[in-house]
PLY file of the C-alpha trace (Angstrom):
ply
format ascii 1.0
element vertex 171
property float x
property float y
property float z
element edge 170
property int vertex1
property int vertex2
end_header
25.94 53.22 -14.87
22.96 54.99 -13.45
20.95 51.77 -13.71
23.59 49.87 -11.68
23.55 52.49 -8.94
19.77 52.37 -8.79
19.86 48.55 -8.53
22.39 48.73 -5.65
20.24 51.26 -3.77
17.17 49.02 -4.19
19.10 45.98 -2.90
20.35 47.68 0.27
16.97 48.23 1.97
15.99 44.59 1.31
19.18 43.40 3.01
18.44 45.63 5.99
14.93 44.20 6.23
16.30 40.65 6.37
18.69 41.56 9.15
15.92 43.30 11.05
13.92 40.04 11.41
14.52 38.45 14.78
14.39 34.77 15.51
11.73 33.87 18.01
12.87 32.29 21.23
10.98 29.28 22.43
8.84 29.68 25.49
9.19 27.59 28.63
5.81 25.96 28.17
6.81 24.76 24.69
9.98 23.21 26.09
8.05 21.46 28.86
5.56 20.15 26.33
8.31 18.76 24.08
10.07 17.12 27.05
6.81 15.56 28.24
6.02 14.26 24.75
9.53 12.77 24.47
9.13 11.01 27.81
5.72 9.72 26.76
7.09 8.43 23.46
9.93 6.60 25.24
7.40 4.96 27.56
5.18 4.04 24.59
8.13 2.49 22.77
9.09 0.51 25.87
5.59 -0.91 26.33
5.10 -1.71 22.65
8.53 -3.36 22.44
7.73 -5.48 25.47
4.39 -6.51 23.95
6.10 -7.37 20.66
8.67 -9.52 22.47
5.92 -11.39 24.31
3.95 -12.02 21.10
7.02 -13.14 19.16
8.14 -15.43 21.99
4.69 -17.00 21.99
4.91 -17.64 18.26
8.47 -18.99 18.59
7.44 -21.40 21.35
4.50 -22.58 19.25
6.84 -23.29 16.33
9.31 -25.05 18.62
6.50 -27.27 19.91
5.43 -28.02 16.32
9.01 -28.86 15.33
9.39 -31.14 18.33
6.17 -32.98 17.45
7.25 -33.38 13.82
10.63 -34.74 14.87
8.89 -37.28 17.13
6.68 -38.32 14.22
9.72 -38.68 12.01
11.48 -40.82 14.61
8.48 -43.15 14.93
8.18 -43.36 11.14
11.87 -44.28 10.91
11.24 -47.12 13.36
8.22 -48.23 11.32
10.30 -48.10 8.13
12.97 -50.25 9.73
10.40 -52.83 10.87
8.67 -52.77 7.46
11.94 -53.35 5.59
12.73 -56.27 7.91
9.32 -57.76 7.12
9.91 -57.14 3.41
13.26 -58.96 3.55
11.65 -61.91 5.32
8.69 -62.09 3.02
8.67 -60.09 -0.22
5.00 -59.64 -1.10
2.85 -56.74 -2.33
1.48 -55.87 1.12
4.95 -55.48 2.64
6.20 -53.50 -0.38
3.23 -51.16 -0.12
3.81 -50.71 3.65
7.46 -49.70 3.05
6.46 -47.31 0.26
3.77 -45.63 2.40
6.12 -45.19 5.35
8.88 -43.74 3.15
6.38 -41.37 1.53
5.28 -40.18 4.98
8.92 -39.68 6.03
9.57 -37.49 2.98
6.45 -35.42 3.72
7.47 -34.97 7.35
11.01 -33.94 6.32
9.57 -31.24 4.04
7.35 -29.96 6.83
10.27 -29.92 9.29
12.33 -27.92 6.78
9.53 -25.34 6.38
9.10 -24.99 10.13
12.87 -24.69 10.61
13.15 -21.79 8.14
10.26 -19.91 9.73
11.60 -20.64 13.18
15.06 -19.28 12.30
13.63 -16.03 10.90
11.48 -15.58 13.99
14.52 -16.30 16.20
16.46 -13.50 14.49
13.52 -11.12 14.84
13.10 -12.10 18.48
16.76 -11.36 19.22
16.48 -7.92 17.62
13.22 -7.20 19.47
14.72 -8.26 22.79
17.70 -5.95 22.30
15.46 -3.02 21.37
13.10 -3.75 24.24
15.97 -3.96 26.70
17.26 -0.54 25.61
13.83 1.08 25.62
12.94 -0.27 29.06
16.32 0.83 30.45
15.87 4.34 29.06
12.33 4.51 30.41
13.52 3.46 33.88
16.31 6.03 33.88
13.97 8.79 32.71
11.42 7.81 35.37
14.13 7.91 38.04
15.39 11.30 36.87
11.82 12.60 36.76
11.27 11.40 40.31
14.41 13.16 41.52
13.56 16.38 39.69
9.97 16.48 40.92
10.78 16.11 44.63
9.16 18.79 46.74
11.56 21.38 48.14
12.48 20.92 51.75
11.45 23.67 54.06
14.21 25.35 56.00
14.08 24.66 59.70
13.56 27.55 62.02
16.41 28.26 64.30
15.66 27.91 67.97
15.72 31.08 69.93
18.31 31.03 72.60
16.99 31.75 75.99
19.43 33.87 77.89
19.31 33.24 81.59
19.59 36.30 83.64
22.18 36.04 86.36
21.26 37.88 89.49
0 1
1 2
2 3
3 4
4 5
5 6
6 7
7 8
8 9
9 10
10 11
11 12
12 13
13 14
14 15
15 16
16 17
17 18
18 19
19 20
20 21
21 22
22 23
23 24
24 25
25 26
26 27
27 28
28 29
29 30
30 31
31 32
32 33
33 34
34 35
35 36
36 37
37 38
38 39
39 40
40 41
41 42
42 43
43 44
44 45
45 46
46 47
47 48
48 49
49 50
50 51
51 52
52 53
53 54
54 55
55 56
56 57
57 58
58 59
59 60
60 61
61 62
62 63
63 64
64 65
65 66
66 67
67 68
68 69
69 70
70 71
71 72
72 73
73 74
74 75
75 76
76 77
77 78
78 79
79 80
80 81
81 82
82 83
83 84
84 85
85 86
86 87
87 88
88 89
89 90
90 91
91 92
92 93
93 94
94 95
95 96
96 97
97 98
98 99
99 100
100 101
101 102
102 103
103 104
104 105
105 106
106 107
107 108
108 109
109 110
110 111
111 112
112 113
113 114
114 115
115 116
116 117
117 118
118 119
119 120
120 121
121 122
122 123
123 124
124 125
125 126
126 127
127 128
128 129
129 130
130 131
131 132
132 133
133 134
134 135
135 136
136 137
137 138
138 139
139 140
140 141
141 142
142 143
143 144
144 145
145 146
146 147
147 148
148 149
149 150
150 151
151 152
152 153
153 154
154 155
155 156
156 157
157 158
158 159
159 160
160 161
161 162
162 163
163 164
164 165
165 166
166 167
167 168
168 169
169 170
């Protein structure tokens, strides 16, 4: 029993010590610093998102141009294949057979390339859409913060002095 009482007495001062500790209040300068860093990070995100959108759009346009060129090649090869098969039907010889085979081989190769470009293009299109949405939000937030900052940092207007009334003496 005496040991329990001694343990309780030892525990009480420790509890009082914990309660005696005060939480520190943040200073005004620390708050200003955190607000400024938050504003700076929003602006950084907005600029980096805009740069990312520009770079991704460039890449997407390059792929679109490549796809367009490949589709033109495929169309011309289809025309060549049609002409070669006509020649083969007119005159079935080794030269015409080889011409048809070469054209068909080229068409298959172009189709594979078009498929590769299409898959890459679709993934970049999805990424571009996500980047545009993020960029739009970041830029909007940056504009609003800049506007609020401008309003908050306006210089205070000085109060006008009141004009002294001149009392005319009546004589």
